[in-house]
N, C-alpha and C positions, 0 to 999 in steps of 0.2 A: 789284561785289559779288564775294566769294570763291567760288570753285566748291568744292563737296562733295570731300573727300579720304578715304582710309581712316583718316586720324588725327582726323578732324569736319570740320565746314563752315566753321570760323572760319578755317583756315589756308589762305593762299592760296600760290600760286607763289612768289612772291618770298621770304615768310616761311620756306618749308621750304628755299628755296635758303640762306637766311642760316643756317639750322640746320645744313643738311649742311655748310656750309663752316666751321664753328666748328673751328678747329684742336684743341679739347679734348675733341672726340669721341673716345670710347675705341674705336677701331677698329685699334690696332696699328701703324700705318704710322709712328709716330715711331721705330720699330725698324729700319726697312728704308731703304737708302739706293738701292735699285735698281740697284746694280752701280756706283754713283759712288765708293765707298770702294776696290773691288776694281781699278778704271780709275785712281785717283791713286796707289796702291799699286804698280801695275804701270808707274808712269812714265809714263803717257799725258796727264798734266797739266801741261805745263811752264810756266814762268813767263812771262807774268805770269798768275796764276791766275784772276782773273775772267773773261778773256776765253776761257781753256781752258774753265772751267766752263760757260760760256754755248755752247761747240762740244760739249761732250758733251751738253748739254740739247737741241741742235737735231738731234743724231744719235738720241738716246733717244728722245725724244717721239714723233716719226714713227713709229718701231718700235713703241713701245707702242701708240699708236692704230691702226695696222694690225693688231697681233695681238689689242688687247682690245676695240674699238670692234664689230665684227660681233657679239661675244658679248654686250656690252651692249645692242645693239640688239634682238637677237632674244630676250634674255630679257625685256627690257621689254616688247616686243610680247606674250608669252605672258602677261602680268599686266596686259594692257591692253585688253579686262578679261581675267580667266583663265576657261580652259574646261576640260572634264573632262579634255582630253589634255594640259594645261598641264604638269602635274608630270612626267608621263613624257617630253615634250619637253625639260623643264629637265634631266633627269638623261642625254639625249643630249648636250645643249650642255655639261654640265660635263665629261662624259665625251672629249669632243673637246676642250674646252679643256686638259684633264690630257695628253691626247697632243701637242697643240700647243704645250705649254709645255716648252720643250727641256732643261733642267737641273733638279736636284734643289734647287739654292738658290731659285729663282723658283718653283718649285711651292710649296714650304715658306713662303716669305712670302705667296704668294697666297692659299694654304688658310687662314691663320692670320688674313688680313684678313678675307676672305670671311665667315667664321662670326661674326667679331667684328661685323660688319655686321647679320646676321640678331640675334645677341644685344640689340644697340642696338636694331633696330626690335621686338623683342619688349618691351623694358623701357622704351622711351621712346616710342615712335611709335605703336604699333599701340593701337586701341581696347580697351575691358575685352571680356575673352571672353564675356561675357552678349551682347555688340552684335554679334559675327561672324556675316556671313551663311554659310549652306553653300555651300560652294566658293568663297569669297572669298577676297581676297588674305592676310588673317591667317590662314587656314587653309592655303592654299599655302606660305606662308612658313614655317608651324609644322611641316608635314609635311618639306618638303626641310630644314629645321633639324634635324630628329630623324632624316632619313636620313643627313645629314653627320655626326652625332653616333655613329651606329653602324657609319661605315664604307662605307655602301652608295654614297656619291658623294662627290668630294673638296670641293666646296664653293669653287671658286674665285673669286677678287675680280671679274673683269669679269660673270661671270654673277649672282652676289649682288647686286652693284651695280645691274644691270638691273632683277632681281626688287625690290630695295628701292625703286627710284625709280619703277618700275610701279607697286608697291602704294601709294605716296603720291601716284599719279596726276600725277606730274612730268612735263612735256611731254619727248619722246624728245631733242629738239634740246638743252634745257636739261641733261638728264641726261648726253648726250653731252659738251657742252662743260665743265660740272662735274667730271666725273670726270678729263678731260684737265687741265684747271687745278688739281685736287688731286695729280695725279702731278707736274706742275711745280712747285706750291709745295713738296712733300715734296722733291724733289731740292735745292732750293734750300735748305729747311732743314736737308738733311744736309750741303750744302757749308759751312752756317754752322759746324755742330759739327765738319766736318772742318778748318775754319779756311782754306777756300780762297777764300772771301770774307767779308766781314764784315756785321753783321746790317743795316745801312743801305744796303750796296751790293746785299745780296740783295733787298731791297724795292724799290730803283731797277731792277735787271734785271727783276725780275717786273712792273713797271710798264710799263718802255720798250722791253724786248726780248723777254720771254717771252711778251706776250700775242699779239703777232703770230705767234709760233711756233705756239701754241694753235690760233688761228684757223686757220692754214694746215695743222695736221694734222688738226683736224676736218674741214675743207672736201674733205681728199683720202680721209678715211676714213668719213664720215658715212653713205654709201650703201651701205657694204660689209655682207654677211650670210655667215653660215655655210653656208647651204643646209639646213638642218635644219628651219627654220620656213618651210615653203611654202605654207601653207594661207590666205594672205591674200586678198583679194578681188582682182578684175581690175584695180581701180581703184588699187590699191597697185603702185606702179612698182618697189617693191623685191623683189617676188616673183620676176621674171623674173632680175633682176640677180643674186640670190642663187645662181641654177643655174650661172652662169658661174664656172668655178675663180678666173679671175683677179680676181673680185670677192670672193673669200672672205679669211679670215685669213692672214697670211704674216708671216716675219721679214724686216726689210728690213735690218737692220746685225748681220750675224755677228760681229764683232768684240766688240761688247756682249754677245753671249748668251755668247761663250766667256768675257770676263772675269767676268761674274756667277756664271758654273759655277765657276771659280777662286776665289770667296770664301772657302770653308770652308778652302782651303790657304794662307790670309794668316797670318804668324806673330802677329800682333796684328791685333785688328779691335775696333770699337765697334758696330757693326750687325750684326744677324742676316743680312742680304742686302745 
């Protein structure tokens, strides 16, 4: 029997995963290449292009996991279930994510996709306002979205993803995996539009080569935390791990960060990032 969620009792975890993995969701990811276009234009994608594209993903995905999953995990915990302090802590998380996103191009893409997730939640997934509980997930999302709209907090994608999936009662492990899978799929979608791989080759890479990369990236970053959310119970092994600086978010691929930052200097470009 399906467990109750903030979108209603009939939606189980598998169905929510199918909904969130739909490539037609209006989240803005279609216009972002996560640095692939800049990487290609700067000559770092030599032929044969398909193996070179896979090499890019093998560097980019672990870096993204290390920088984003700590924020996804902590934001998810703050909505599972929400507390009176959740909103203030989410503002702290978002501010830290802003500081650790190292260039304006990545910040711009992350903010655009973050607020798009909240718009999606409000218009498609949230229960009718008459059914909201005081201090419940819908109210937290609505207040955080309002803060983003008035410029009080940036609304970065990892934080908003953690909030969204926490509000939908999606288990944390599945939230982490889906977040990384969608990032990898977006990279391959960008590679098709850049013509570095064909559509069938992209699906083959996603099936045979990228899945192990997603599994490995999640395994390495699943226990990482930001250090902001430390009010877990003693039984939560993550509470002490988050205190250690080595267990927090970090950039592991400096070249990728530099090339993302140079995206706006490209003479021609088809993506926003």
